[in-house]
C-alpha positions as CSV (number, residue, x, y, z in Angstrom):
1,X,37.0,67.0,83.9
2,X,36.0,64.0,86.1
3,X,32.8,63.7,84.2
4,X,34.5,63.1,81.0
5,X,36.8,60.5,82.5
6,X,33.8,58.7,84.2
7,X,31.8,58.7,81.0
8,X,34.8,57.4,79.1
9,X,35.1,54.6,81.6
10,X,31.4,53.7,81.1
11,X,31.9,53.7,77.4
12,X,35.0,51.4,77.7
13,X,32.9,49.0,79.8
14,X,30.2,49.0,77.1
15,X,27.7,50.8,79.2
16,X,25.4,53.3,77.4
17,X,24.2,56.3,79.5
18,X,20.9,58.0,78.6
19,X,19.7,60.8,80.8
20,X,15.9,60.9,80.9
21,X,15.6,64.3,82.5
22,X,18.0,66.2,80.3
23,X,17.3,64.2,77.0
24,X,21.0,63.4,76.8
25,X,22.1,60.2,75.1
26,X,25.8,59.6,75.6
27,X,25.8,56.7,73.2
28,X,25.9,59.2,70.4
29,X,28.6,61.6,69.4
30,X,26.2,64.6,69.8
31,X,25.4,63.4,73.3
32,X,29.1,63.1,74.3
33,X,29.8,66.6,72.8
34,X,26.9,68.0,74.9
35,X,28.3,66.3,78.0
36,X,31.7,67.7,77.3
37,X,30.2,71.2,77.0
38,X,28.3,70.8,80.2
39,X,31.5,69.7,82.0
40,X,33.3,72.8,80.6
41,X,30.6,75.1,81.8
42,X,30.5,73.5,85.2
43,X,34.2,73.9,85.6
44,X,33.9,77.6,84.4
45,X,31.1,78.3,87.0
46,X,33.2,76.7,89.8
47,X,36.2,78.8,88.9
48,X,34.1,82.0,88.7
49,X,32.6,81.3,92.1
50,X,36.0,80.7,93.6
51,X,37.3,84.0,92.2
52,X,34.3,85.9,93.5
53,X,34.7,84.4,97.0
54,X,38.4,85.2,97.1
55,X,37.7,88.8,95.9
56,X,35.0,89.2,98.5
57,X,37.3,88.0,101.3
58,X,40.1,90.3,100.1
59,X,37.6,93.2,100.0
60,X,36.4,92.5,103.5
61,X,39.9,92.2,104.8
62,X,40.9,95.5,103.3
63,X,37.9,97.1,105.0
64,X,39.0,95.8,108.4
65,X,36.3,93.1,108.7
66,X,37.1,90.1,110.9
67,X,36.6,87.0,108.9
68,X,36.2,84.5,111.7
69,X,33.0,83.3,113.1
70,X,32.6,84.8,116.7
71,X,30.8,81.7,117.9
72,X,33.7,79.5,116.6
73,X,36.2,81.6,118.6
74,X,34.0,81.2,121.7
75,X,33.7,77.4,121.3
76,X,37.4,77.1,120.7
77,X,38.2,79.1,123.8
78,X,35.8,77.0,125.9
79,X,37.3,73.8,124.6
80,X,40.8,75.1,125.4
81,X,39.8,76.0,128.9
82,X,38.3,72.5,129.4
83,X,41.5,70.9,128.2
84,X,43.6,73.0,130.5
85,X,41.3,72.1,133.4
86,X,41.6,68.4,132.7
87,X,45.4,68.6,132.2
88,X,45.6,70.5,135.5
89,X,43.6,67.9,137.3
90,X,45.6,65.1,135.8
91,X,48.8,66.9,136.9
92,X,47.6,67.3,140.5
93,X,46.6,63.7,140.6
94,X,49.9,62.6,139.2
95,X,51.8,64.8,141.7
96,X,49.8,63.3,144.5
97,X,50.5,59.8,143.4
98,X,54.2,60.5,142.9
99,X,54.5,62.0,146.4
100,X,52.7,59.0,148.0
101,X,49.5,60.8,148.8
102,X,46.6,58.6,147.7
103,X,44.2,60.2,145.2
104,X,41.2,60.1,147.5
105,X,43.1,62.1,150.1
106,X,44.1,64.7,147.5
107,X,40.5,64.8,146.3
108,X,39.3,65.3,149.9
109,X,41.7,68.1,150.4
110,X,40.5,69.8,147.2
111,X,36.9,69.5,148.3
112,X,37.7,71.0,151.7
113,X,39.5,73.9,150.1
114,X,36.5,74.4,147.8
115,X,34.1,74.4,150.7
116,X,36.2,76.7,152.9
117,X,36.5,79.2,150.0
118,X,32.7,79.2,149.3
119,X,31.7,79.7,153.0
């Protein structure tokens, strides 16, 4: 019922609302009644839609459908792998620093290992 509260606030401020496309004049009691009915029907439609969506999801779940987007799972997995790789690199860098091995030496060692594995 946000519409009703908003319209009441406009009325309290002395603002008259006239809709030109719906031929609705909220300065009159008939116009306010129509706005109230529109608000009730909008809330009813929203509730019916919510119930239908929930019923559809429950039906799909009962029939063994997976309700997640497969692309979303793939993107989430890829992000997780990237985070793990970054954390692993940071851990190696931190370990090299704590052991007194400069980072560029550790980087050079990693590069050599990579090259010897690929040859």
